[in-house]
C-alpha positions as CSV (number, residue, x, y, z in Angstrom):
1,M,-5.6,4.3,-23.9
2,R,-8.2,2.1,-22.3
3,K,-9.4,-0.7,-24.4
4,K,-13.1,-2.0,-24.1
5,H,-13.7,-5.8,-24.2
6,D,-17.1,-7.0,-25.0
7,Y,-18.8,-10.0,-23.6
8,A,-17.6,-12.4,-26.4
9,A,-13.9,-11.4,-26.0
10,L,-14.1,-11.8,-22.2
11,L,-15.8,-15.2,-22.5
12,K,-13.0,-16.1,-24.9
13,Y,-10.4,-14.9,-22.2
14,M,-12.0,-17.0,-19.5
15,R,-12.1,-20.2,-21.7
16,M,-8.5,-19.6,-22.5
17,L,-7.6,-19.3,-18.8
18,D,-9.7,-22.4,-18.2
19,N,-7.5,-24.3,-20.9
20,G,-4.3,-23.4,-19.0
21,Y,-3.2,-20.0,-20.7
22,S,-1.7,-17.6,-18.3
23,I,-3.0,-14.2,-17.4
24,H,0.2,-12.7,-18.6
25,Y,-0.1,-14.4,-22.0
26,I,-3.6,-13.1,-22.5
27,H,-2.6,-9.6,-21.4
28,K,0.3,-9.4,-23.8
29,R,-1.6,-11.1,-26.8
30,F,-5.0,-9.2,-26.5
31,G,-4.1,-5.9,-24.6
32,I,-6.3,-6.3,-21.6
33,N,-5.0,-5.1,-18.4
34,S,-3.7,-8.0,-16.2
35,E,-5.4,-6.6,-13.1
36,Q,-8.7,-6.1,-14.8
37,L,-8.4,-9.6,-16.1
38,S,-7.6,-11.2,-12.8
39,R,-10.5,-9.4,-11.2
40,T,-12.9,-10.4,-14.0
41,R,-11.7,-14.0,-13.6
42,E,-12.5,-13.9,-9.9
43,L,-16.0,-12.4,-10.5
44,Y,-16.4,-15.1,-13.4
45,L,-15.7,-17.9,-10.9
46,L,-18.0,-16.5,-8.3
47,N,-21.0,-15.5,-10.5
48,G,-20.5,-17.2,-13.8
49,N,-21.2,-15.8,-17.3
50,S,-23.4,-13.1,-15.9
51,S,-20.5,-11.2,-14.5
52,L,-19.0,-10.8,-17.9
53,Q,-21.9,-8.7,-19.2
54,Q,-21.6,-4.9,-19.3
55,K,-23.1,-3.4,-16.1
56,V,-25.3,-0.3,-16.1
57,R,-23.4,2.5,-14.4
58,F,-25.2,3.2,-11.0
59,E,-24.8,6.1,-8.6
60,A,-24.2,4.8,-5.1
61,T,-26.7,6.1,-2.5
62,P,-25.3,7.5,0.8
63,E,-27.0,4.5,2.6
64,L,-25.3,2.0,0.3
65,K,-22.0,3.6,0.9
66,Y,-22.6,3.5,4.7
67,H,-23.7,-0.1,4.5
68,I,-20.6,-1.1,2.5
69,I,-18.0,0.7,4.6
70,S,-19.6,-0.4,7.9
71,D,-19.3,-4.0,6.6
72,I,-15.6,-3.6,5.7
73,I,-14.9,-2.1,9.0
74,K,-16.9,-4.6,11.2
75,N,-15.7,-7.8,9.3
76,H,-12.1,-6.4,8.6
77,L,-12.6,-7.1,4.8
78,P,-9.7,-6.4,2.5
79,L,-10.7,-3.9,-0.2
80,R,-10.2,-6.6,-2.9
81,E,-12.7,-8.9,-1.3
82,A,-15.2,-6.2,-0.6
83,S,-14.8,-5.1,-4.2
84,L,-15.8,-8.5,-5.4
85,K,-18.5,-8.9,-2.9
86,F,-20.3,-5.7,-3.7
87,E,-19.1,-5.3,-7.2
88,V,-17.7,-1.8,-6.6
89,S,-14.2,-0.7,-7.8
90,I,-11.4,-0.8,-5.2
91,V,-10.5,2.8,-6.0
92,R,-14.1,3.9,-5.0
93,L,-14.0,1.8,-1.9
94,G,-10.7,3.4,-0.9
95,V,-12.0,6.9,-1.4
96,W,-15.1,6.0,0.7
97,L,-12.9,4.3,3.3
98,K,-10.7,7.4,3.5
99,I,-13.7,9.8,4.0
100,A,-14.9,7.5,6.8
101,K,-11.7,7.5,8.7
102,E,-11.1,11.2,8.3
103,Q,-14.5,12.7,8.8
104,G,-16.3,9.7,10.5
105,I,-18.6,7.2,8.9
106,D,-21.6,9.5,9.3
107,A,-19.8,11.7,6.6
108,L,-20.9,9.1,4.0
109,L,-24.6,9.9,4.5
110,T,-24.0,13.4,3.4
111,T,-24.2,14.1,-0.1
112,K,-22.4,16.9,-2.0
113,K,-24.2,18.4,-5.0
114,R,-21.9,18.1,-7.9
115,G,-21.4,20.8,-10.7
116,R,-21.5,24.6,-10.9
117,P,-24.2,26.3,-8.7
118,P,-27.0,27.9,-10.5
119,G,-26.5,31.5,-11.5
120,M,-22.7,31.3,-11.9
121,G,-22.7,31.6,-15.6
122,R,-22.2,34.8,-17.5
123,P,-25.2,37.2,-17.4
124,R,-27.4,36.9,-20.3
125,K,-27.0,39.7,-23.0
126,K,-30.0,41.8,-23.6
127,K,-31.3,42.3,-27.2
128,P,-30.8,45.9,-28.5
129,E,-34.6,46.5,-28.4
130,E,-34.7,45.6,-24.7
131,M,-32.0,47.9,-23.6
132,T,-32.4,51.4,-22.2
133,E,-30.7,54.3,-24.1
134,L,-28.1,54.4,-21.2
135,E,-27.3,50.8,-21.3
136,R,-26.9,50.9,-25.2
137,L,-24.5,53.9,-24.9
138,R,-22.5,52.1,-22.2
139,E,-22.2,49.0,-24.4
140,E,-21.2,51.2,-27.4
141,N,-18.6,53.0,-25.2
142,E,-17.1,49.7,-24.1
143,Y,-16.9,48.4,-27.6
144,L,-15.2,51.6,-28.7
145,R,-12.6,51.4,-25.8
146,T,-11.7,47.8,-26.6
147,E,-11.4,48.7,-30.4
148,N,-9.2,51.6,-29.6
149,A,-7.0,49.5,-27.2
150,L,-6.6,46.8,-29.9
151,L,-5.6,49.5,-32.6
152,K,-3.0,50.9,-30.2
153,K,-1.6,47.5,-29.6
154,V,-1.5,46.8,-33.3
155,K,0.3,50.1,-34.0
156,A,3.0,49.4,-31.3
157,L,3.7,46.0,-32.7
158,V,4.2,47.5,-36.1
159,E,6.5,50.2,-34.9
160,E,8.5,47.6,-32.9
161,R,8.8,45.5,-36.0
162,E,10.0,48.4,-38.1
163,T,12.8,49.4,-35.6
164,R,13.9,45.8,-35.4
165,L,14.1,45.7,-39.3
166,R,16.0,49.1,-39.3
167,E,18.6,47.8,-36.7
168,I,19.6,44.9,-38.9
169,G,19.7,47.1,-42.0
170,Q,16.5,46.2,-43.8
171,K,13.9,48.6,-44.9
172,P,10.3,48.1,-43.7
173,S,7.8,47.0,-46.2
174,K,5.3,49.6,-47.5
175,N,2.1,47.5,-46.5
């Protein structure tokens, strides 16, 4: 389970680190991930208290992705350093870099629409007054077929149970 740490808690951890406590001690005592704590520490040393405040989640534009990855490639930046510089997670940078290496850096400029395409859901059911006589009869027929199949399945299960009970010497119940 991932634990959220608010501004006050993060500030407390930074002060503890300033006073000589180790990252390992704070990790064990307060349950903050040691990697997260060390990254937060680096951001804190670079940007001060503002780096401890909760950031609003943003969607990276294709142009921003292109700019970041081209900077990483041109300047041979390690992902950790680029993560601190652009305040983007290392995992996200790794994914973008993988896309750039496999499909070319221009692949970052294309965007994929997320989610289910329109019209993929179930067809909307018509109200009885909107249905034609043929549609209504077909629906009723389908309902009756389903009900019939269900009754056959229940009957087969009851008969199977009764034969099992007869085999072990018990009488089946009357209900």
